[in-house]
C-alpha positions as CSV (number, residue, x, y, z in Angstrom):
1,X,145.8,50.7,61.5
2,X,149.7,51.4,61.2
3,X,152.0,48.7,60.7
4,X,153.6,49.7,64.1
5,X,150.4,49.2,66.1
6,X,149.5,46.0,64.5
7,X,153.2,44.6,65.4
8,X,152.8,45.7,68.8
9,X,149.2,44.2,69.0
10,X,150.6,40.9,68.0
11,X,153.7,40.9,70.4
12,X,151.3,41.8,73.4
13,X,148.9,38.9,72.4
14,X,151.9,36.4,72.1
15,X,153.2,38.0,75.4
16,X,149.8,37.1,77.2
17,X,149.6,33.5,75.6
18,X,153.2,33.0,77.0
19,X,152.2,34.1,80.5
20,X,149.0,32.2,80.4
21,X,151.0,29.1,79.7
22,X,153.7,29.5,82.5
23,X,150.9,30.4,84.9
24,X,148.9,27.0,84.2
25,X,152.1,24.8,84.1
26,X,153.2,26.3,87.4
27,X,149.8,25.7,88.9
28,X,149.8,22.1,87.9
29,X,153.3,21.4,89.0
30,X,152.6,22.9,92.3
31,X,150.0,20.5,93.5
32,X,150.2,19.7,96.9
33,X,149.4,16.6,99.1
34,X,147.4,15.9,102.3
35,X,148.7,13.9,105.4
36,X,146.6,10.9,106.3
37,X,144.9,12.8,109.1
38,X,144.1,15.6,107.1
39,X,142.4,13.3,104.5
40,X,140.2,11.5,107.0
41,X,139.2,14.6,108.7
42,X,138.1,16.3,105.5
43,X,136.0,13.0,104.7
44,X,136.4,12.7,100.9
45,X,133.5,11.9,98.8
46,X,133.9,8.5,96.7
47,X,135.6,9.1,93.4
48,X,137.4,12.2,94.8
49,X,141.0,12.0,93.5
50,X,143.4,13.2,95.9
51,X,147.2,12.8,96.8
52,X,148.1,11.8,100.2
53,X,151.5,11.3,102.1
54,X,152.2,9.1,104.8
55,X,154.8,6.3,105.9
56,X,153.8,2.4,105.5
57,X,152.4,1.2,108.5
58,X,154.5,-1.9,109.6
59,X,152.9,-5.4,108.9
60,X,150.0,-4.2,107.0
61,X,151.5,-5.0,103.3
62,X,149.5,-7.6,101.6
63,X,151.0,-8.4,97.9
64,X,149.7,-10.9,95.7
65,X,152.1,-11.4,92.7
66,X,149.8,-13.3,90.1
67,X,147.1,-10.3,90.4
68,X,149.9,-7.7,90.9
69,X,147.5,-6.3,93.8
70,X,149.3,-4.5,96.5
71,X,147.3,-3.4,99.7
72,X,148.7,-1.6,102.7
73,X,148.2,1.0,105.0
74,X,149.7,4.4,105.6
75,X,149.5,6.9,108.5
76,X,151.2,10.0,109.4
77,X,154.9,10.3,110.3
78,X,153.9,10.9,114.0
79,X,151.6,8.0,113.9
80,X,147.7,7.9,114.5
81,X,144.7,6.8,112.3
82,X,145.8,4.9,109.2
83,X,144.6,5.0,105.7
84,X,144.2,1.6,103.6
85,X,145.4,1.7,100.1
86,X,144.9,-0.4,97.1
87,X,147.5,-0.6,94.2
88,X,147.4,-2.9,90.8
89,X,150.8,-2.7,89.3
90,X,154.1,-3.9,89.8
91,X,155.6,-3.7,93.1
92,X,158.0,-0.9,93.7
93,X,161.5,-2.4,94.4
94,X,162.1,-0.3,97.3
95,X,158.9,-0.9,99.0
96,X,159.4,-1.2,102.7
97,X,157.5,-1.1,106.0
98,X,157.8,2.2,107.5
99,X,159.0,4.0,104.5
100,X,157.3,7.3,103.6
101,X,155.2,7.2,100.3
102,X,153.1,9.7,98.2
103,X,149.9,8.1,97.1
104,X,147.6,9.6,94.2
105,X,144.3,8.0,93.7
106,X,140.6,8.1,94.5
107,X,138.6,7.1,97.4
108,X,136.2,4.3,97.2
109,X,132.7,3.9,99.0
110,X,134.5,1.9,101.7
111,X,136.8,4.6,102.5
112,X,139.9,2.7,100.7
113,X,142.3,5.0,98.9
114,X,142.5,3.2,95.2
115,X,145.7,4.2,94.0
116,X,146.7,5.1,90.4
117,X,150.1,6.4,91.2
118,X,152.6,5.3,94.1
119,X,155.8,7.0,94.7
120,X,158.3,5.6,97.3
121,X,160.7,8.0,99.2
122,X,163.8,6.6,100.2
123,X,164.9,8.2,103.5
124,X,168.2,6.9,103.2
125,X,169.1,8.7,99.9
126,X,168.1,11.8,101.6
127,X,170.0,12.0,104.5
128,X,173.4,14.0,105.3
129,X,176.5,11.9,105.4
130,X,178.5,12.0,108.5
């Protein structure tokens, strides 16, 4: 094989590896979340990891600062059924009733979502100023 063919073969191989890495990165970064109603309709199996979006149901928050245990319910923006979430860790400072959240975790056998990641979305930060 000539040097030119070897060089082009190496270039094509490197380009394919780069394209493969980009495709995998985009696929992981573009993961989506389910609504509460979608999650409850799909009946996820215990241990299944999923990401759910909803708003914190008013008067559902239970916080134990000594054990850093947070339990609350979420529901879709329009209301409807709710999903109970359990989270161990520091309570986010901007955690409030009615605020939208995105929760990643696994479903337990009792139907509760055991959260490994909790993201609070602050609606006031994303509204247009008048």
